[in-house]
C-alpha positions as CSV (number, residue, x, y, z in Angstrom):
1,M,5.4,184.9,-25.3
2,R,5.7,182.0,-27.1
3,G,8.7,183.1,-29.4
4,K,10.8,184.4,-26.2
5,Q,10.1,181.0,-24.8
6,Y,11.7,179.3,-27.3
7,H,14.4,181.5,-28.2
8,Q,15.3,181.3,-23.8
9,P,18.3,179.4,-23.4
10,L,17.9,175.8,-21.8
11,K,19.3,174.9,-18.8
12,L,20.7,171.9,-18.1
13,T,21.7,170.4,-14.8
14,A,24.1,168.0,-14.4
15,P,22.7,164.7,-12.0
16,W,25.6,165.3,-9.9
17,E,24.3,168.6,-9.3
18,K,20.9,167.8,-8.3
19,D,20.3,167.9,-5.1
20,A,21.0,164.9,-3.0
21,G,18.0,165.4,-1.2
22,F,20.1,167.2,2.0
23,G,19.6,170.4,0.7
24,R,23.4,170.7,-0.6
25,K,25.0,169.6,-3.5
26,L,28.2,167.3,-3.8
27,K,30.8,170.0,-4.2
28,T,33.6,167.3,-4.8
29,Y,32.4,166.4,-7.9
30,R,32.3,170.0,-9.2
31,N,36.4,170.1,-9.0
32,H,36.4,167.1,-11.4
33,T,34.1,168.5,-13.4
34,K,36.3,171.6,-14.0
35,I,39.7,169.2,-14.5
36,I,37.7,167.2,-16.9
37,A,36.6,170.9,-18.6
38,Q,40.5,171.4,-18.9
39,P,42.4,168.7,-20.7
40,G,46.1,170.7,-20.2
41,I,45.6,169.8,-16.7
42,V,44.8,166.3,-17.5
43,M,47.9,165.8,-19.8
44,K,50.5,167.1,-17.4
45,V,48.8,165.0,-14.7
46,L,49.6,161.7,-16.8
47,R,52.7,163.3,-18.0
48,R,54.1,163.4,-14.6
49,K,52.6,159.7,-13.4
50,R,54.7,158.5,-16.4
51,I,57.9,160.2,-15.2
52,V,57.3,159.0,-12.0
53,L,56.8,155.5,-13.1
54,F,59.6,154.8,-14.9
55,M,62.0,156.2,-13.0
56,A,60.6,153.8,-10.3
57,Y,61.2,151.1,-13.1
58,F,64.8,152.3,-13.7
59,L,65.5,152.6,-10.1
60,L,64.1,148.9,-9.7
61,L,66.2,147.7,-12.5
62,V,69.5,149.3,-10.9
63,L,68.9,147.5,-7.6
64,T,68.2,144.5,-9.1
65,M,71.3,144.6,-11.5
66,L,73.6,145.5,-8.6
67,N,72.1,142.5,-6.1
68,L,73.0,140.3,-9.0
69,A,76.5,141.7,-9.3
70,N,76.8,141.5,-5.4
71,Y,75.8,137.8,-5.9
72,K,78.2,136.9,-7.8
73,W,80.8,139.1,-5.6
74,T,80.3,136.8,-2.6
75,K,80.5,133.9,-4.3
76,E,84.1,134.4,-5.7
77,P,85.9,135.2,-2.5
78,Q,89.2,135.0,-4.3
79,Q,88.5,137.6,-6.3
80,C,87.0,139.5,-3.3
81,N,90.2,139.2,-1.8
82,H,92.3,140.2,-4.5
83,Q,89.9,143.5,-5.0
84,M,90.5,144.3,-1.4
85,R,94.4,144.0,-1.4
86,S,94.7,145.9,-4.4
87,T,92.3,148.6,-3.2
88,T,93.4,150.4,-0.3
89,Y,90.5,152.6,0.1
90,Q,86.7,152.4,-0.8
91,S,83.8,154.7,-0.8
92,R,81.5,153.6,1.9
93,S,78.8,155.0,-0.5
94,D,79.3,151.8,-2.5
95,I,76.6,149.5,-2.3
96,R,78.8,146.3,-1.9
97,F,79.4,147.6,1.6
98,L,75.7,146.7,2.5
99,Y,76.3,143.3,1.8
100,R,80.0,142.3,2.0
101,P,80.1,138.9,4.5
102,S,82.8,139.3,7.2
103,L,86.0,137.8,5.8
104,A,87.2,135.0,8.0
105,K,90.9,135.1,9.0
106,K,92.7,133.1,6.9
107,R,94.5,130.0,8.4
108,Q,98.2,129.8,8.7
109,L,99.5,126.8,6.5
110,I,102.7,125.2,7.1
111,Y,104.1,122.0,4.8
112,V,107.5,120.0,6.5
113,L,109.0,119.5,3.1
114,T,111.8,116.7,4.1
115,T,112.8,113.2,3.3
116,W,113.1,109.6,5.3
117,R,115.5,109.6,7.9
118,S,116.4,113.7,8.3
119,G,115.0,113.7,11.8
120,S,111.6,114.7,10.6
121,S,109.7,112.2,13.2
122,F,111.3,114.7,15.7
123,F,111.0,117.9,13.7
124,G,107.2,117.3,13.7
125,E,106.6,116.6,17.1
126,L,107.6,120.4,17.5
127,F,104.3,120.8,16.2
128,N,102.6,118.4,17.3
129,Q,103.5,119.4,20.9
130,N,101.9,122.8,20.6
131,P,98.4,123.4,21.4
132,E,97.8,126.1,18.9
133,V,98.3,123.6,16.0
134,F,96.3,120.7,13.9
135,F,99.0,118.6,12.9
136,L,99.1,115.5,10.1
137,Y,101.6,113.5,10.3
138,E,102.8,111.4,7.1
139,P,99.0,111.8,5.0
140,M,100.6,110.8,1.7
141,W,101.4,107.6,2.9
142,H,98.1,106.2,2.5
143,I,98.5,107.2,-1.6
144,W,101.7,105.2,-2.1
145,Q,100.4,102.2,0.2
146,K,97.0,102.4,-2.5
147,L,99.0,103.0,-5.7
148,Y,102.0,101.0,-4.8
149,P,104.4,100.1,-6.9
150,G,103.9,103.2,-8.9
151,D,107.1,105.7,-8.9
152,A,107.5,108.2,-6.5
153,V,107.8,111.0,-9.1
154,S,104.5,110.3,-10.7
155,L,102.8,110.0,-7.2
156,Q,103.8,113.7,-7.2
157,G,100.4,115.1,-8.6
158,A,98.1,113.0,-6.6
159,A,99.9,113.9,-3.1
160,R,100.0,117.7,-4.0
161,D,95.4,117.1,-4.9
162,M,95.6,115.8,-1.2
163,L,97.4,118.2,0.5
164,S,94.9,120.7,-1.6
165,S,91.9,119.1,0.5
166,L,93.2,118.5,3.6
167,Y,94.5,122.3,4.6
168,R,90.9,122.9,3.9
169,C,89.9,120.3,6.9
170,D,88.1,118.0,3.8
171,L,89.6,114.9,5.1
172,S,87.0,112.6,3.1
173,V,90.1,112.7,0.6
174,F,91.2,109.7,2.4
175,Q,88.0,107.7,1.3
176,L,89.7,107.6,-2.5
177,Y,92.2,105.8,-0.9
178,N,90.6,103.1,1.1
179,S,90.3,99.4,0.1
180,P,87.4,98.5,-1.7
181,G,84.7,97.5,0.6
182,G,87.0,98.1,3.2
183,K,85.2,100.2,6.5
184,N,85.0,103.7,6.6
185,F,88.3,105.6,7.3
186,T,88.2,107.0,11.2
187,S,90.1,109.2,13.3
188,L,92.6,106.2,14.3
189,G,92.7,105.0,10.6
190,L,94.9,107.9,9.5
191,F,98.9,107.1,9.4
192,G,100.4,107.7,12.7
193,A,97.0,108.7,14.6
194,T,98.0,106.7,17.7
195,L,100.8,109.3,18.0
196,N,98.8,112.5,17.2
197,K,98.0,115.1,20.5
198,V,94.9,115.9,18.6
199,V,93.3,112.4,17.7
200,C,94.4,111.6,21.4
201,S,93.2,114.4,23.1
202,Y,89.9,116.2,24.4
203,P,87.4,116.3,23.0
204,L,88.2,113.4,20.6
205,C,89.5,111.1,23.5
206,S,90.2,111.5,27.0
207,A,93.5,109.8,27.2
208,Y,95.7,113.1,27.1
209,R,95.2,116.9,27.2
210,K,96.2,118.8,24.0
211,E,97.6,121.6,26.3
212,V,100.1,119.5,28.1
213,V,103.8,118.9,26.3
214,G,104.4,115.2,26.3
215,M,104.6,112.2,24.5
216,V,101.8,110.5,23.2
217,D,101.9,106.3,24.1
218,D,100.2,105.0,21.4
219,K,99.4,102.2,23.3
220,V,97.3,104.2,25.6
221,C,95.8,106.1,22.5
222,K,95.1,102.5,20.7
223,K,92.1,102.3,23.0
224,C,90.6,105.9,22.3
225,P,86.9,105.3,20.5
226,P,87.4,105.7,16.6
227,Q,85.9,108.9,15.6
228,S,84.0,109.9,12.4
229,L,86.6,112.0,9.8
230,R,83.2,114.3,10.2
231,L,84.1,114.7,14.0
232,L,87.7,115.4,13.0
233,E,86.9,118.0,10.1
234,E,85.1,120.0,12.9
235,E,88.0,119.6,14.9
236,C,90.6,121.0,12.3
237,L,88.4,123.8,11.7
238,K,89.0,125.2,15.1
239,Y,92.9,125.9,14.6
240,S,94.1,128.8,12.9
241,T,97.5,126.7,12.4
242,I,97.8,123.5,10.1
243,V,101.0,121.8,10.0
244,I,101.2,119.0,7.4
245,K,105.0,116.8,7.7
246,G,105.7,114.4,4.5
247,V,108.3,112.6,3.2
248,R,106.4,112.0,-0.2
249,I,106.6,115.4,-1.6
250,L,109.9,115.4,-3.6
251,D,110.6,119.2,-4.9
252,V,109.3,122.7,-3.5
253,N,107.9,123.4,-7.5
254,V,105.3,120.7,-7.1
255,L,103.6,122.9,-4.1
256,A,103.6,125.7,-6.6
257,P,100.0,125.2,-7.7
258,L,98.8,125.7,-3.7
259,M,101.5,128.6,-2.8
260,E,99.8,130.4,-5.9
261,D,96.6,130.0,-4.4
262,P,95.3,133.4,-2.7
263,S,92.7,131.5,-0.6
264,L,95.6,129.4,0.9
265,D,98.5,131.0,3.2
266,L,100.9,128.3,2.7
267,K,104.7,128.4,3.9
268,V,107.2,125.4,3.3
269,I,109.8,124.8,6.1
270,H,112.6,122.5,4.2
271,L,114.5,120.4,6.5
272,V,117.6,119.1,5.3
273,R,120.0,117.1,6.9
274,D,123.6,116.1,5.7
275,P,122.7,113.0,2.7
276,R,125.6,111.0,3.9
277,A,123.7,110.4,7.5
278,V,120.4,110.4,5.5
279,A,122.1,107.3,3.7
280,N,123.4,105.5,6.7
281,S,119.9,105.9,8.5
282,R,118.4,104.4,5.7
283,I,120.5,101.6,5.3
284,K,120.2,100.8,9.1
285,S,116.4,100.9,8.8
286,R,116.0,99.6,5.4
287,H,113.9,96.9,6.0
288,G,110.7,99.3,7.3
289,L,111.6,101.2,4.1
290,I,111.6,98.4,1.1
291,R,108.7,99.7,-0.5
292,E,109.6,103.3,-0.4
293,N,112.9,102.8,-1.7
294,L,111.8,100.6,-4.7
295,Q,109.1,103.1,-5.3
296,V,111.9,106.2,-5.2
297,V,114.7,103.7,-7.2
298,R,111.9,103.1,-10.0
299,S,112.2,106.8,-10.4
300,R,116.1,106.8,-11.7
301,D,117.1,108.0,-15.1
302,P,118.1,104.2,-16.8
303,K,120.4,106.4,-19.3
304,L,122.9,108.0,-16.7
305,R,126.0,106.0,-16.0
306,R,126.7,105.6,-12.3
307,I,129.7,104.4,-10.6
308,P,130.1,101.0,-9.5
309,F,128.2,101.0,-5.9
310,V,130.8,98.3,-4.3
311,D,134.5,97.7,-4.8
312,P,135.4,95.2,-7.8
313,G,136.3,91.9,-7.0
314,H,133.7,92.5,-3.8
315,K,131.2,89.1,-3.8
316,A,127.9,90.4,-3.8
317,N,125.4,89.2,-1.0
318,K,121.8,89.8,-0.2
319,K,122.7,92.5,2.1
320,D,124.1,94.5,-0.6
321,G,121.4,94.3,-2.8
322,A,119.1,96.1,0.1
323,D,122.1,98.6,0.7
324,Y,122.4,99.2,-2.9
325,H,118.3,100.5,-3.0
326,S,119.0,102.7,-0.1
327,I,121.7,104.7,-1.1
328,G,120.6,104.1,-4.9
329,A,117.4,106.0,-3.9
330,M,119.6,109.1,-2.9
331,E,120.3,110.0,-6.6
332,V,116.4,110.6,-7.6
333,I,116.0,112.3,-3.4
334,C,119.3,114.7,-4.2
335,D,118.2,115.4,-7.7
336,R,115.2,116.7,-6.4
337,T,116.6,118.2,-3.2
338,S,118.6,120.4,-5.8
339,R,116.2,121.5,-7.6
340,T,114.3,122.7,-4.9
341,L,117.5,124.6,-3.7
342,R,117.8,126.5,-7.1
343,T,114.3,127.5,-6.6
344,A,115.1,129.2,-3.3
345,L,118.3,130.5,-4.4
346,N,116.5,132.6,-7.5
347,P,113.1,132.5,-5.7
348,P,110.0,133.3,-7.9
349,S,107.3,135.4,-6.6
350,W,105.1,132.5,-4.9
351,L,107.9,131.6,-3.0
352,K,109.6,134.9,-1.6
353,G,109.0,134.9,2.1
354,K,107.3,131.9,2.4
355,Y,110.5,129.5,2.5
356,M,113.1,128.5,5.2
357,A,115.8,125.7,5.3
358,V,116.4,124.2,8.7
359,R,119.4,121.9,8.8
360,Y,118.6,119.1,11.3
361,E,122.4,119.5,12.8
362,D,121.7,123.3,13.9
363,L,118.7,121.9,15.1
364,V,120.1,119.5,17.3
365,E,123.1,121.6,18.2
366,N,121.0,124.4,19.4
367,P,117.5,123.7,19.6
368,V,115.9,126.2,21.5
369,K,117.4,129.0,19.3
370,T,116.7,127.3,16.4
371,L,112.8,126.5,17.5
372,R,112.3,130.2,18.3
373,N,113.1,130.8,14.3
374,I,110.6,128.2,13.2
375,Y,107.8,129.4,15.2
376,R,108.4,132.8,14.5
377,F,108.6,132.0,10.7
378,A,105.3,129.8,11.2
379,N,103.7,132.9,13.2
380,L,103.5,130.8,16.1
381,T,104.6,131.8,19.7
382,T,106.3,129.3,21.7
383,N,106.8,128.5,25.5
384,H,108.8,127.3,28.1
385,D,107.4,123.7,28.2
386,I,108.1,123.5,24.4
387,E,111.4,124.6,24.5
388,S,112.6,122.3,27.3
389,F,110.7,119.7,25.4
390,A,113.4,120.2,22.5
391,L,116.1,120.4,24.8
392,N,115.4,117.1,26.6
393,M,114.7,115.2,23.3
394,T,118.3,116.3,21.6
395,S,120.0,116.2,25.1
396,G,119.7,112.4,25.9
397,S,122.7,110.1,26.9
398,S,121.3,107.1,25.0
399,S,121.4,106.6,21.0
400,S,118.9,105.9,18.7
401,S,117.5,102.3,19.3
402,K,114.7,101.9,17.0
403,P,113.9,103.4,13.6
404,F,110.6,105.9,13.2
405,I,110.6,106.2,17.2
406,V,111.2,109.6,18.8
407,S,112.8,109.4,21.9
408,S,115.4,111.2,24.1
409,R,118.6,110.7,22.4
410,N,122.2,112.1,22.0
411,A,120.8,113.8,19.1
412,T,124.4,115.6,18.0
413,Q,126.4,112.2,18.2
414,A,123.5,110.5,16.3
415,A,124.2,113.1,13.4
416,S,127.8,112.1,13.0
417,A,127.4,108.2,13.6
418,W,127.8,108.1,9.6
419,R,131.5,109.0,9.8
420,T,132.3,106.1,11.2
421,V,129.7,103.4,9.8
422,L,129.9,104.0,6.0
423,S,132.7,102.7,4.1
424,I,134.5,105.3,1.9
425,Q,133.1,103.7,-1.3
426,Q,129.5,104.3,0.0
427,I,130.3,108.0,1.0
428,K,131.8,108.7,-2.6
429,Q,128.9,106.9,-3.8
430,V,126.3,109.4,-1.7
431,E,128.8,112.3,-2.6
432,D,128.8,111.8,-6.3
433,Y,125.0,111.5,-5.9
434,C,124.4,114.7,-4.0
435,H,127.4,117.4,-4.5
436,H,125.2,120.1,-5.7
437,A,122.9,119.9,-2.3
438,M,125.7,119.7,-0.1
439,S,127.6,122.4,-1.6
440,V,124.3,124.7,-1.2
441,L,123.8,123.5,2.0
442,G,127.1,123.8,3.4
443,Y,128.4,120.3,3.5
444,E,131.4,119.2,3.1
445,R,133.1,116.5,1.1
446,V,136.0,114.2,2.3
447,R,138.7,113.0,0.6
448,T,140.0,110.2,2.4
449,A,138.5,107.3,4.9
450,G,140.5,109.1,7.6
451,E,139.3,112.3,7.3
452,A,135.6,110.8,7.7
453,K,136.5,109.4,10.9
454,D,138.3,112.4,12.2
455,M,135.6,113.7,14.9
456,S,137.9,116.6,15.5
457,K,137.4,118.3,12.0
458,S,133.9,119.4,11.7
459,L,132.1,119.2,8.0
460,L,129.7,121.8,8.5
461,T,130.0,125.0,6.6
462,H,127.6,128.2,6.5
463,S,124.5,127.4,4.2
464,K,124.3,129.3,1.0
465,L,120.4,130.0,1.7
């Protein structure tokens, strides 16, 4: 009996299989016991878990990389714009569609490229009167005043950099040309501010309403409260069209970096006028252009041989000296105008479709038709009030009384006044400097003083542009 007891197999009961005190056993633990007893099943489970974890980690890594790529993509709008233009279709499965910000509509930017005494003040008013336009009048004046007596050509880069900021509604650039220790610039501190419809109208001032066409009285606008440049910047950002008129960019090629910039939509309107009429007006307003004339004349090439300014034997006086600078500046102006015209005749890619030449004589002869062409180029819509304004300003009965003042006048008569005022020697001088520009733009030369004074003979032909 004892031997059988010793050979009887000993039955062991696991602790978790013992009675739990309620007359039943914990069945859940039996399943775990079976799994542990089968290591193959355990390995399969662990292997599956490893695969799932690896796939989750890989997916997280991919999403992180895409987010980083999208962050860089949104921080570089120029590349984004280029990509969107070059790709006509993009799959919606592209994850960038989940993050792509809405692209703001580009502003239409216009630069009126011209020179002193070309009718540019009146031309600028055609934009200043438009309620859809944020207009700036001669902002680079501040550069020339601050950096005087720097020559005209050396200041071209600074003028372009200022334009780059202004077209982005960054007006803080004016502070660079403030006097040391001077007060901060205000809206009324900008050159020509008291004639600006934006500065003198609501919400910056209650004197005028931008949508009402009519000249601004500078005496009224001077009473407007000076506003900070920050408020003027906020107003600038509301406009879809920004127009800047300037006489201190001498050559369209200076603007090439801005016109090639994909973040800007810049077009150039080149306002031209018969150089002899420009010279005559410069002589008439020589006292107001003393500094500018000197800065332009300083850019002349000293090695060039020039014909005498006055007839031999003529006794020189102070007036001749002032006239010399007024007409002498035409050499630099016409040389730079010729460079612009050569570029326009064979336009590079950055200028194609973005350049328009307007002759002042055509504007005053047919103001409404010319205005419509200008507005079409600038993507603006004209209206009856602005067309009537252009017509009235060019068909007045009076002649120009004061320089730099826009008023209603007989513009056709003023355009040809040089023919009876300039001496034949002065005419020849200007024609010698400007013969190429005159040939391209359709201004005929004269042979004698009598031919110049013969008003029945037109000196206008078709422009080659």
